[in-house]
N, C-alpha and C positions, 0 to 999 in steps of 0.2 A: 672384492668382497671377501671378508675374513673367513677362513675355512671353518672356524668354530661354529658359525651359524648353521652349518649343515650336519652337525653331529648331535647325538643324544636326541631329545625330543624337539629341539628348536628348529629342525630342518623343515617342519611342516609350515610354520608361520610365513617365512618369506616366500615360499612357493605358492601357498594359497593366495597370498596377496598379489602374486604375479597375474593370476587369472582375473581377480577382481580389478587389478590395475589395468588389464587389457580392456575390460568393460568400461572402466572409468575414462581411460584414455580415448576410447571411441566417442564417448559422450562429449568430452571436452573438445575434441577436434571437430566433431559434427556441429556443436554449438558455435564454434568459432568461424567455421567456413560456410555453413549453409546460410544462404540469404534468400529471403523471399524476393523472387524476381518478378518485376512488373512488366507486363506485356506492353507493347506499343499502344498509345492512346488512340490510334487511328480506328475509326468505327466504320466497319464495312458490314452491311447486312448479310446474313446467311442466304443461301439460295432459297428462292420462294418455293416452298414445298407445303404439302398438306400438313396441318398441325394437329397434335393431339395433346391433351392435358397430361402432365405427369401426375402420378399418384402421390399421396402424402408421404413425407419422409418417415412418418411413424410406421408405415407398413413395412418399409425396408429395415427399420430399426428392430422390428419384431423378428425378422428373419436371422439377425445376427445375435449371437449370445451376448447377454448383458455384461459378461466379464471381459469382453473384447475391448482393447484399449482404444479402438476407433470411436467409441462413444465418449471417451474422456479427453482424448487429445485431438488436435486438428492442426492442419497446415504444417508449419515448421517443426513444432514439437512432435507431431506424429511422424514426420519424415525422419527426425533424429532418432526416435524410438525404433523405427524399422531399420535404420542404418546400424544401430547398435546390435540388433539381433543378427542381421546379415554379416556384420563384421565379426561376431562371435564365431560363426561358422568358418569365416575366412581365417580367423586366428588359429583355430584348430588345424586348418589346412597347412598354414605356415609352420606351426609347431611340429606337425607330423613329418613334414619334409626335413626341417632342420635337425630333428631328433636323431636321425640315423647317422649323421656325421660323427656325433659323439659316441653313439652306441658301437659303431664300427671300431673305435679306438679303445674300447674297454677290454682289458686282458682276459677277464673271466668270460667275456662274451666270445671273442674270436678264437681263443685257445681252448678253453675248457668246456664251452657249451656248443658252439657252432663248428669248431675244429677246422677252421680254414687258415689259421696262421699261428705264429708264435712271436714272443717279444724279442727284440734285439737287446744288446748289452745296455744301450742307453734308454731302454724302455719303449722305444718306438715299435709299432707292429710291423712284422715281416709277414706278408701275405703269401701263403704257399698255394692256395687255390683261389686265384682271382675270379674264376668263373663262378664258384660258389658264393663268394662275397658279393659279386655283382648281381648274381641271380637272386639272392635274398632281398636285395634292395629293389631290383627291377620287377620282381613278380608282383609287387605292390601295384605297379602300373597296369598289369594285366587285370587286376581286380578293379582298378578305376575305370578301365576301358569297358568292362562288362557292366559295372555299376552305373556308369553314366548313361548307357543305353537303356538300362532298366529305369533309371531316374527320369530320363527324357520322356519315355513312354508313359510312366506313371504320372509325371507332372502334367502332361497334356490331357490325361484322362481324368485324374482325380484331384488336381489342383496343386498349387505351389506349397501350401502350408503342410498338407499331409505328407508330401514328398520330403520336405525338410525333416519332419519328425521321423519318417522311415529311415532316412540316411543317418540321422544321429543315433538311432537305436542300433542300426546295423554296425556302425563304427564302434559303438561301445562294446559289442560282442567281439569284434576283431581286436580292439585294444586289450581287452581282458585276456584273450588267448595269447597275444604277443607277450604280455607281462609274465605269463606262466609257462612260456616255452622252455622245453627241456633239451631240445636238439634241433638241428637245422631243418628236418622234415616238418616238425611242429611249427617252427617259425615261418617257414615258407607258406604253409596253409593259413596261418594266422595273418600274415601280411596280405595274402590274397583276399581274405574276408574283410580286413580293415580297409583295403583299397576299394572294395565294393561300396562300402559306406561312404568313403570319401568321394567316389565317382558320382554317387547319387546327389550328394550335397553340391558338388561342383557343377553339376548339370542344371540345378534348379535355383540356387541362391542368386547368381548374377541375373537370372531372368526375373525373379521376384523383385530384386532391387531396381532394375531398369524400368520395369512396368509400373512402378509406383512413383518413380522420380519424375521431375519435370525435364523436358528435353533440353532446356537451356543450361541446366546444372547436372545433367545425368553423368557426365564424365567425372565431375568433382565428387559426386555421390559415391561412385564406385572406387575412385582413387583413395578416398578416406578409408574405405574398408580395407584396401590393400596395404595401408600403413599398419593396420592391425595384423595383416598377414605376415609382414616382416617382423612385427613385434613378437609374433609367435616363434619365428626363427630365432630371434634374440633370446627369448625366454628359454628355448630349448638348449641353445649353446651354453648360456651361463648357468643354467640348472645342472647340466651335465659336467660343466667345469667344476662347480662346487661339490657335486656328488663324488668327483674324483678324489677328494680329500678324505672322504669317509673311510675309516679304517685303513688308511694308507693306500686307497685305490684298489683294494682287494675285495673280492666277493661279488655276488650278483646284484646286490642292491644298487650299485652305481649305474647299472643299465636298466634294471627292472623298474626302479622308481620313476625315472624320466618317461618311460613308456606308459606307465600307469597314470601319470599326471594328466594326460590328455582326456581321461574319462571324466574329469570334473567339468570342463566346459561343455562336453557333449551331453551330459546328463542335464545340465542347466538349460542348454538349447532345446532338448527334447521336451521339457516340461513347460518352458516359457513360450515357445513358438505358437502354441494353441491359443494364446491370448491376443494374437495379432491378426490384422485383416488379410483376407485373401486378395490376390491381384485383381483389380477391377477389370483388366483386359481379359483375363481368363474367365471371369464371371460373364462378361458379354459373350464370349465365345460359346459358352455352354447354355446361354439363354437366361441367365439369372441377372437380368438387366437392372431391376430395382436395387438389388444389393450393390451392383457395380456403380450405379449412379450415386447412391448414398456415400459409398467409400470415396469416390472421386470428389464429391462435395466436401468431405472432411479433409481430404488431402490438399485441395486447391482453395477452399474457402467459399462461402456463399453470401457474404455481405460486403457492402461498400464497393470498392474498386474490384473486388474479386467476383462480384456477382456475374454470373454467366460464363465464367471461365471453365468450370467443371462441365457444364452442359455442352459447351462448344467442343471440348475435348471428347466428351462422351459421343457426340454425333460423329466425329472423325473415326472413332473406334468402331462404331456400328457400321459406318459406310465401308471401311476397309474389311471388316469381318465378312460382310455380305459379298464384297467383291472377290475375296479369297475363295469363298464357297463356290462362286460361279466359275472361277478361273482354274483352280486345281481340282483334279479328280482322284489323285493318289497321295497318300501321306505316310506310307510305310518307310522304314529306314532304307530298304532296298530301292524304293522308288525315289526317295530323296537323293540318295548317293548318285544315281544315274540320271536324275532329272526327269523321270518318267511321269507323264501326266501333270506336270506343274505349269505347263503353258507359259504365259508371259511372266510368271513369278520366278522362273529360272532358279528353282531351288537347288538343282544339282551344282550350278556354278557357285552358289553361296556356300554349299557344303565343302567344296574343294578349297575355297578361299580360307575358311576358318580352320580346316584341318592343317593346311600348310603354314598358316600363320602361327599356329601353336607348335608345330614341329620345328619351325625355324626359331621360335622363342627359346627352345631348349638348345638347339645346335649353335646358337650364337655364343654359348658358353656358360650360361647361368647354372644349368643342372650340375655341371662338373664343379663349378666354383662353390655352390651351396653344399653339396654332399661330400665332395672330396677336397674341401678347403685345406684340411691338415696336410694331405698329400701334396697339394699345390705349393704350400709354403715350405714344406721340407725340400721339394724340388728346387725352390728358390734359395736354399741354403740356410733356412731358419732352423735353430736347434729345436729338439723335441720338447724341451721344457717351455719354450716360448710359443710353440705352435698354437696351443689351445686358446691362450688369451688373445693372441693376435687375430685368430679366427673369430672370436667373440667380438672383438673391437670392430672387425670388418662388418659384422652383422648390424652393429649399432649405427655405423655410418650408412649402411644400406637402408635401414628403417627411416632415418632422418631424411634421406634423399627422396623418399616417396612423397614427402610434403611438397616438393617442387611440382610434382604432377598434379597435385590438388589445385595449385595456382594456375598452371599452364594448360592443362588438357582441354578445357572448354574455351580457351582463348586462341590457341594456335591450331587446334584440331588434332585428329588421330594420325593423319598422314605425316605432318611435320614433326610430331612427337616421335614417330618411328624413324624418320630421316635422321634427325640430329643424334638420336640414340645410336643408330647403326654406325654413324661416322666416328663418334667418340669411342664406342666400344671396340670397333675394328682397329683403330689406332692403338688403343691400350693393350689389346691382345697381341698385336704385332710387336710392340715394344716390350711387353712382358716376356715373350719368347726370346727376343734378342738380348735383353738384359740378363735373363737367367743363363743363357749360353755364355755370355761374356763373363759372368761371375764364376761360372764353373771352370773357365779356362785359367783361372788364377788359383794359387794355393789356398785351401780352406783356412779361414780366419784372417787372411791378409786384408789390408785396408781396402784394396780394390775389389776383392771378392765381396766384402761387406757392403761396399757402396753400390755395386751392381745389384746385389741381392735386395738391398733396400729399395732401389729403383723399381725392381720387378714387383715387390710387394706393393709399392705405391700404385703401380699400374693395375694390380688386382683390385685395390681399393677404389680406384677411379672407375674401373669397369663396373663393379657392383653398384656404386653410387649412381652411375649413369643409367644402368639397367633399372634401378629402383625408380628413377625419375621418368622413364620412358617405356621400355618394353615390358615391364612387369604388369602394368594395368591394361594396356590396349588390347592384347590378344585375348584377355578374358572379357573385356567390355564389348568388343566388336561383335562376337557371335551372338550376344544377348540383344544387340541392337538391330541386326540386319535381317533376321528371319521373319517370315509371315507369322501372324498371331496363331494361325491354325496349327503350326508345327514349331512354335518358338522354343519350347523346352527340348524337343527332339533336335532342333537345329543347334541349340547350344550344346547338346550332348555330343554332336559331331565335333565341336571344338574341343571338348574334353577327350574325345577319341584321339584327336591329333596330339594333344598334350601327353596323353598316355603313351602313344606310339613313340613320340619324340623323346620323352623322358625315359621310358623303359629301354628303348634302343640305346640311348646315350649312356645311361647309368650301367648298362650291361657292358658296354664297350669302354667306358672310362678307365677302369682298372687295366684293361688290356692296352689301351692307347698310351696311358702314362708309363706303363712298363716297357712298351716297345718304342714309343716316340719320345718319351720324357718331355722336356720343355717344348719340343716341336708340336706337341698337341695344341699349344696356344695358336699356332698358325692355322690349324684346322678351324678353330673357332673364329679367328679373324676373317678367314675366307668366307665363312657363312654370313658374317655381318655385311661384307661387301655385296654378296648376292641379294640380300634383302632390299637394298636400295632401289634397283630397277624393278624388282618384283612388286614392291608396294606402289611405286610410281605408276606402273602400267596397269595393274590389275585391281587395286583396292580403292573403291570410291569412298569419298569422305562421308562420315555419318554425323559429324559434329553439328550441333544447332539444327538438327533435323529430327522431326518426331518419328517415333517408331513406325507410324502409319505411312510416312513419306518414303520409307526405305523400299517399299514395293514399287514405287515409281522410279526410284534410282536404279533398280535391277531389272526394269522392264525391257531394256534394250537387248537385242539379240546378239550384239557384239560383246566380247569379253573385255574389251579395252575400256579403261576408265574414262577417257575423253568422250567416247561414244555414249557411255552411260550418263554422263553429265549433260550432254547435248539433248539426249532423249528425255531426261528428267525435266529439263527446262520446258520442252514442248508439251509434255504431259501435264505439267502444272498449269500451263496456260489453257490447255484444252479441258481440264477437269477442275475448274475453279471452286467447285463445291465439295470436292472429294477430301482434300487435306488442307484445310485453311484455319481451323479453329485455334490451334495452339500458337499461331503466329501473329494473330491480330486480335485486338480487343473488340470482338464483334458485338453489334447491338443485338441482344436477344429479346424476343417477345416475351413478356411476362404474363402469367395467368392473373387476371384481375381479382380472382377470389383468394388465391394463396400467396400471390406475390412472388412465386417461383417461376423460373424459366419454363416455357412450354416445350414439351417433347415434340420433336419433328420426326417425320418418317424418313426412311433411308433414301439417299439420293438416287435418282434415276439415271439410266444410260451410262453407267460407269464402265470404264474399260482401261486396260493397260496397253492397248494396241493403238499406236499413233494413227495408223492408216484407217483403222475401223472408226475411230472418233471423227477423223476428218471426213470420211465418207458419210457418216451420220449428219455432220454439220452441212455438207453439200446437199444431202437429201432435204434437210429442213429448209435450206435456202431455196431449193428448187420448188418445194411445196408452197413456200411463201410467195415466190414470184408467180407461180401458176395461179394461186388464189387472187393475187393482185390483178392479174390480167383476165381472170375468169369471169 
């Protein structure tokens, strides 16, 4: 991109179009990949239960503001609209992460404002205080840690929409303070506040997205959003690259403007999200069933082949919500972490799984590559003048690679996506370290040194592309899928806690590791990739093609091992045929003869997540039947 487009008044236009380009890109990708999925045509009656008539849809419509898009859009178009808003939040998240890589390289920032480094003769930054540099970056993750816990609590209590608005407003305050920072103390507190807003959004947006999506395309739904996440990283890199030409790269504009740019999508998100529907699952949880049923009807359709789908899914949600209330007695963060009072829901195990999945997502190397990409390429022998544009090119390949996940995630599942990602990423990190070492053993500028350095850079490109196709999405999707409805936002918040701990820990140590270990830092990342393979295989059950309600059955086993969870899940499904069946089969639903709408059914009876208890109940029924027969 020509430097001239960033000077005088013309710098506003291309960057404003980047934001609207993000929104447009989300719409185009969503329209291209979202497909209305038809359930199997097998017709199996629902369990015979007492029936009640549903109320008229007009009653539910009156409860939802007329400005809400749920009245105007339905099915695929409504899902695309929700996807665009969710992706806007994810775009901000990606932009905010990618932004600090370029900010750290601005001379006015690191020498004159933050005072943790000085420029070398070739213009590259020399960091005098690596702890301060890493601290400014990593304090953001302390904010996200606090923010996600607030967001999880607020989201389960007051709803998904209000929490998204709260997170956007808080992040605007943090971004404004960062933009105006005058010293490192100011910047540290501003980063802390901005992280708080990001944590709130990260805790609730994936939950809102998964609770509105269909289970057969849920992974694709979230994968599309994370394409926009990396588009945010791309915009951040190239915006900062262009700003570097403004007034010869001198002055505070080149780092203040990129920080201020994130305020635009945040303000748009804050004002627009109020026009979108609340999660129908949260509405069921708080007893607002008429609204929930109406929104589900608009999401799934109410006519033709779609007739009955929304009602069937609604019954599943009601059944599981009632079962959770009977099973769990405690829902505080403390109780969740230690599994106190969760009974057969085993919430503590789920918390540990999502925390460590997010920690490992960072330690396999992406946090270092994203934030310290310029340092990594300099270590590989790339000149300072080429570092920035190579880093920006890397983010473009990173973004394009996320489209692979859109096609594959719902086909091969979460576990196999993580497997092949870990294998390729581990190999690329080992080779990047070895090639960098080999290149440095030859005179700088020699043909062999350039060849080895080019090989090392290629491995970094391969790593980021593979990560974008695999590990980028799954650790954010999995926590939003596996937790009970009663604590789903809090559960997802625990995933953000893991991400905050892993990211903050790593970004604090990255400058120290690169200074002490240099290219051998790659071997640390490679080893982390190797560790994840047996970890996922043994401990993480598959969530692909399973409804959110089914995940309670998956985690009902007392054993931590995946194979035991799958065996127990199969037994529970056979013993609870009426509990989670609606989304998998095209049930025949009884229609109200007056309204033509599906009839409301009461909650299923004798529900349990205990295999032995259910078997005992069946034995008692068989005994009573036999006694009656001979009586």
